[in-house]
FIKOLZA-1660 file (N, C-alpha, C; in steps of 0.1 Angstrom, whole numbers, plus 5000, padded with zeros to 4 digits):
% residues 103
   i   px   py   pz ch aa at
   1 4639 4911 9038  A  X  N
   1 4643 4898 9034  A  X CA
   1 4657 4896 9039  A  X  C
   2 4660 4885 9046  A  X  N
   2 4673 4883 9051  A  X CA
   2 4683 4880 9040  A  X  C
   3 4696 4882 9043  A  X  N
   3 4706 4881 9034  A  X CA
   3 4707 4866 9028  A  X  C
   4 4705 4856 9037  A  X  N
   4 4706 4842 9032  A  X CA
   4 4695 4840 9022  A  X  C
   5 4683 4845 9023  A  X  N
   5 4672 4843 9013  A  X CA
   5 4676 4850 9000  A  X  C
   6 4681 4861 9001  A  X  N
   6 4685 4868 8989  A  X CA
   6 4696 4861 8981  A  X  C
   7 4706 4855 8989  A  X  N
   7 4716 4847 8983  A  X CA
   7 4711 4835 8976  A  X  C
   8 4701 4828 8983  A  X  N
   8 4695 4816 8978  A  X CA
   8 4688 4820 8965  A  X  C
   9 4681 4831 8965  A  X  N
   9 4674 4835 8953  A  X CA
   9 4683 4838 8941  A  X  C
  10 4695 4844 8945  A  X  N
  10 4705 4847 8934  A  X CA
  10 4711 4834 8929  A  X  C
  11 4713 4824 8938  A  X  N
  11 4719 4812 8935  A  X CA
  11 4711 4802 8927  A  X  C
  12 4698 4805 8925  A  X  N
  12 4689 4797 8918  A  X CA
  12 4693 4796 8903  A  X  C
  13 4701 4804 8899  A  X  N
  13 4707 4803 8885  A  X CA
  13 4704 4815 8877  A  X  C
  14 4713 4816 8867  A  X  N
  14 4711 4827 8858  A  X CA
  14 4700 4825 8848  A  X  C
  15 4695 4813 8847  A  X  N
  15 4683 4810 8839  A  X CA
  15 4671 4819 8842  A  X  C
  16 4669 4820 8855  A  X  N
  16 4657 4828 8860  A  X CA
  16 4659 4843 8856  A  X  C
  17 4671 4848 8858  A  X  N
  17 4674 4862 8854  A  X CA
  17 4673 4863 8839  A  X  C
  18 4678 4854 8831  A  X  N
  18 4678 4855 8817  A  X CA
  18 4664 4854 8812  A  X  C
  19 4656 4846 8817  A  X  N
  19 4642 4845 8813  A  X CA
  19 4634 4858 8816  A  X  C
  20 4637 4863 8828  A  X  N
  20 4631 4876 8832  A  X CA
  20 4635 4887 8822  A  X  C
  21 4648 4887 8818  A  X  N
  21 4653 4897 8808  A  X CA
  21 4646 4895 8795  A  X  C
  22 4644 4883 8790  A  X  N
  22 4637 4881 8777  A  X CA
  22 4622 4886 8778  A  X  C
  23 4616 4883 8790  A  X  N
  23 4602 4887 8792  A  X CA
  23 4601 4903 8791  A  X  C
  24 4611 4909 8798  A  X  N
  24 4611 4924 8798  A  X CA
  24 4613 4929 8784  A  X  C
  25 4622 4923 8777  A  X  N
  25 4625 4927 8763  A  X CA
  25 4613 4926 8754  A  X  C
  26 4606 4915 8756  A  X  N
  26 4593 4913 8748  A  X CA
  26 4583 4924 8752  A  X  C
  27 4582 4927 8765  A  X  N
  27 4573 4937 8769  A  X CA
  27 4576 4950 8764  A  X  C
  28 4589 4953 8763  A  X  N
  28 4593 4966 8758  A  X CA
  28 4590 4968 8743  A  X  C
  29 4592 4957 8736  A  X  N
  29 4589 4957 8721  A  X CA
  29 4574 4959 8720  A  X  C
  30 4566 4952 8727  A  X  N
  30 4551 4953 8726  A  X CA
  30 4547 4967 8730  A  X  C
  31 4553 4973 8740  A  X  N
  31 4550 4987 8744  A  X CA
  31 4553 4997 8732  A  X  C
  32 4564 4995 8726  A  X  N
  32 4568 5003 8714  A  X CA
  32 4558 5001 8703  A  X  C
  33 4554 4989 8700  A  X  N
  33 4544 4987 8689  A  X CA
  33 4531 4993 8693  A  X  C
  34 4527 4993 8706  A  X  N
  34 4515 4999 8710  A  X CA
  34 4516 5014 8708  A  X  C
  35 4527 5020 8711  A  X  N
  35 4529 5035 8710  A  X CA
  35 4528 5039 8695  A  X  C
  36 4533 5031 8686  A  X  N
  36 4532 5033 8672  A  X CA
  36 4518 5032 8667  A  X  C
  37 4511 5022 8672  A  X  N
  37 4496 5020 8669  A  X CA
  37 4488 5032 8673  A  X  C
  38 4491 5037 8685  A  X  N
  38 4483 5049 8690  A  X CA
  38 4486 5061 8682  A  X  C
  39 4499 5063 8679  A  X  N
  39 4503 5075 8671  A  X CA
  39 4496 5074 8657  A  X  C
  40 4496 5063 8651  A  X  N
  40 4490 5061 8638  A  X CA
  40 4475 5064 8638  A  X  C
  41 4469 5058 8649  A  X  N
  41 4454 5060 8650  A  X CA
  41 4451 5075 8652  A  X  C
  42 4459 5082 8660  A  X  N
  42 4457 5097 8662  A  X CA
  42 4458 5104 8649  A  X  C
  43 4468 5101 8641  A  X  N
  43 4470 5108 8628  A  X CA
  43 4459 5104 8618  A  X  C
  44 4454 5092 8618  A  X  N
  44 4444 5088 8609  A  X CA
  44 4430 5094 8613  A  X  C
  45 4428 5097 8626  A  X  N
  45 4416 5103 8630  A  X CA
  45 4415 5118 8626  A  X  C
  46 4425 5123 8620  A  X  N
  46 4424 5137 8615  A  X CA
  46 4416 5137 8602  A  X  C
  47 4414 5125 8596  A  X  N
  47 4406 5124 8584  A  X CA
  47 4392 5121 8587  A  X  C
  48 4383 5126 8578  A  X  N
  48 4369 5122 8580  A  X CA
  48 4367 5108 8576  A  X  C
  49 4356 5101 8579  A  X  N
  49 4354 5088 8575  A  X CA
  49 4354 5087 8559  A  X  C
  50 4349 5097 8553  A  X  N
  50 4348 5097 8538  A  X CA
  50 4363 5097 8533  A  X  C
  51 4371 5106 8539  A  X  N
  51 4385 5107 8534  A  X CA
  51 4392 5094 8536  A  X  C
  52 4390 5087 8548  A  X  N
  52 4397 5074 8550  A  X CA
  52 4393 5064 8540  A  X  C
  53 4380 5064 8537  A  X  N
  53 4375 5054 8527  A  X CA
  53 4381 5057 8513  A  X  C
  54 4381 5070 8510  A  X  N
  54 4387 5074 8497  A  X CA
  54 4402 5071 8496  A  X  C
  55 4409 5072 8507  A  X  N
  55 4423 5069 8508  A  X CA
  55 4425 5054 8505  A  X  C
  56 4417 5046 8511  A  X  N
  56 4418 5031 8509  A  X CA
  56 4415 5028 8494  A  X  C
  57 4405 5035 8489  A  X  N
  57 4401 5032 8475  A  X CA
  57 4413 5036 8465  A  X  C
  58 4419 5048 8468  A  X  N
  58 4430 5052 8459  A  X CA
  58 4442 5043 8460  A  X  C
  59 4445 5038 8472  A  X  N
  59 4457 5029 8474  A  X CA
  59 4454 5016 8467  A  X  C
  60 4442 5011 8469  A  X  N
  60 4439 4998 8462  A  X CA
  60 4440 5000 8447  A  X  C
  61 4435 5011 8442  A  X  N
  61 4435 5013 8427  A  X CA
  61 4449 5014 8422  A  X  C
  62 4458 5020 8430  A  X  N
  62 4472 5022 8426  A  X CA
  62 4480 5009 8426  A  X  C
  63 4476 4999 8434  A  X  N
  63 4483 4987 8435  A  X CA
  63 4498 4989 8438  A  X  C
  64 4500 5000 8446  A  X  N
  64 4514 5003 8450  A  X CA
  64 4522 5010 8440  A  X  C
  65 4516 5014 8429  A  X  N
  65 4523 5021 8418  A  X CA
  65 4516 5035 8415  A  X  C
  66 4523 5046 8418  A  X  N
  66 4517 5059 8415  A  X CA
  66 4513 5060 8400  A  X  C
  67 4520 5053 8391  A  X  N
  67 4517 5055 8377  A  X CA
  67 4503 5049 8373  A  X  C
  68 4497 5041 8382  A  X  N
  68 4484 5036 8380  A  X CA
  68 4473 5046 8384  A  X  C
  69 4477 5058 8389  A  X  N
  69 4467 5068 8393  A  X CA
  69 4467 5079 8383  A  X  C
  70 4455 5085 8381  A  X  N
  70 4454 5097 8373  A  X CA
  70 4460 5109 8381  A  X  C
  71 4462 5120 8374  A  X  N
  71 4467 5132 8380  A  X CA
  71 4458 5136 8391  A  X  C
  72 4445 5135 8389  A  X  N
  72 4435 5139 8398  A  X CA
  72 4436 5131 8411  A  X  C
  73 4438 5118 8409  A  X  N
  73 4439 5109 8421  A  X CA
  73 4452 5111 8429  A  X  C
  74 4463 5114 8421  A  X  N
  74 4475 5117 8428  A  X CA
  74 4474 5130 8436  A  X  C
  75 4468 5140 8431  A  X  N
  75 4466 5153 8439  A  X CA
  75 4457 5150 8451  A  X  C
  76 4446 5142 8449  A  X  N
  76 4438 5139 8460  A  X CA
  76 4445 5131 8471  A  X  C
  77 4454 5122 8467  A  X  N
  77 4462 5114 8476  A  X CA
  77 4471 5123 8484  A  X  C
  78 4477 5132 8477  A  X  N
  78 4487 5142 8483  A  X CA
  78 4479 5150 8493  A  X  C
  79 4467 5155 8490  A  X  N
  79 4459 5163 8499  A  X CA
  79 4456 5155 8512  A  X  C
  80 4452 5143 8510  A  X  N
  80 4448 5135 8522  A  X CA
  80 4460 5132 8530  A  X  C
  81 4471 5128 8524  A  X  N
  81 4484 5125 8532  A  X CA
  81 4489 5138 8539  A  X  C
  82 4488 5149 8533  A  X  N
  82 4492 5162 8539  A  X CA
  82 4484 5164 8552  A  X  C
  83 4471 5160 8552  A  X  N
  83 4463 5162 8564  A  X CA
  83 4467 5152 8575  A  X  C
  84 4472 5141 8571  A  X  N
  84 4477 5131 8581  A  X CA
  84 4490 5136 8588  A  X  C
  85 4498 5144 8580  A  X  N
  85 4511 5149 8585  A  X CA
  85 4521 5138 8587  A  X  C
  86 4525 5131 8576  A  X  N
  86 4534 5119 8577  A  X CA
  86 4548 5122 8583  A  X  C
  87 4553 5134 8582  A  X  N
  87 4566 5138 8588  A  X CA
  87 4565 5138 8603  A  X  C
  88 4554 5144 8608  A  X  N
  88 4552 5144 8622  A  X CA
  88 4550 5130 8628  A  X  C
  89 4543 5122 8620  A  X  N
  89 4540 5108 8624  A  X CA
  89 4553 5100 8624  A  X  C
  90 4562 5102 8614  A  X  N
  90 4575 5095 8613  A  X CA
  90 4584 5099 8625  A  X  C
  91 4583 5112 8629  A  X  N
  91 4591 5116 8641  A  X CA
  91 4587 5109 8653  A  X  C
  92 4573 5108 8655  A  X  N
  92 4568 5102 8667  A  X CA
  92 4571 5087 8667  A  X  C
  93 4570 5080 8656  A  X  N
  93 4573 5066 8655  A  X CA
  93 4588 5064 8657  A  X  C
  94 4597 5072 8652  A  X  N
  94 4611 5071 8654  A  X CA
  94 4614 5072 8669  A  X  C
  95 4608 5081 8675  A  X  N
  95 4610 5083 8690  A  X CA
  95 4606 5071 8698  A  X  C
  96 4595 5064 8693  A  X  N
  96 4590 5052 8701  A  X CA
  96 4600 5041 8699  A  X  C
  97 4607 5040 8688  A  X  N
  97 4616 5029 8686  A  X CA
  97 4631 5033 8689  A  X  C
  98 4633 5044 8696  A  X  N
  98 4646 5049 8699  A  X CA
  98 4655 5038 8706  A  X  C
  99 4650 5030 8715  A  X  N
  99 4658 5020 8721  A  X CA
  99 4660 5008 8714  A  X  C
 100 4654 5006 8702  A  X  N
 100 4655 4994 8695  A  X CA
 100 4663 4995 8682  A  X  C
 101 4671 5005 8680  A  X  N
 101 4679 5006 8668  A  X CA
 101 4690 4996 8668  A  X  C
 102 4692 4990 8657  A  X  N
 102 4703 4980 8656  A  X CA
 102 4715 4987 8651  A  X  C
 103 4727 4982 8655  A  X  N
 103 4740 4988 8651  A  X CA
 103 4745 4982 8639  A  X  C
% end
């Protein structure tokens, strides 16, 4: 590409460059979200279909409050969550969002 064409492209304005930057930023965010979704899916697949259904049932029953669960349900929830390995999942997710931390 000749120099004059490149200069003309550059002179078209910063708006083109800015819009390209916004598009790239949106793409990067979508990529990070996709990475998180893949990581979550991989961890959830460690459970059997019955365990996944039981996990949903326990969470619904709790309504977000552990005090709404019996000791037996709390132990079952802990057993299922241990199988998902939430610490490993959190590390993977934090790694995916590494470039998006706010100051």
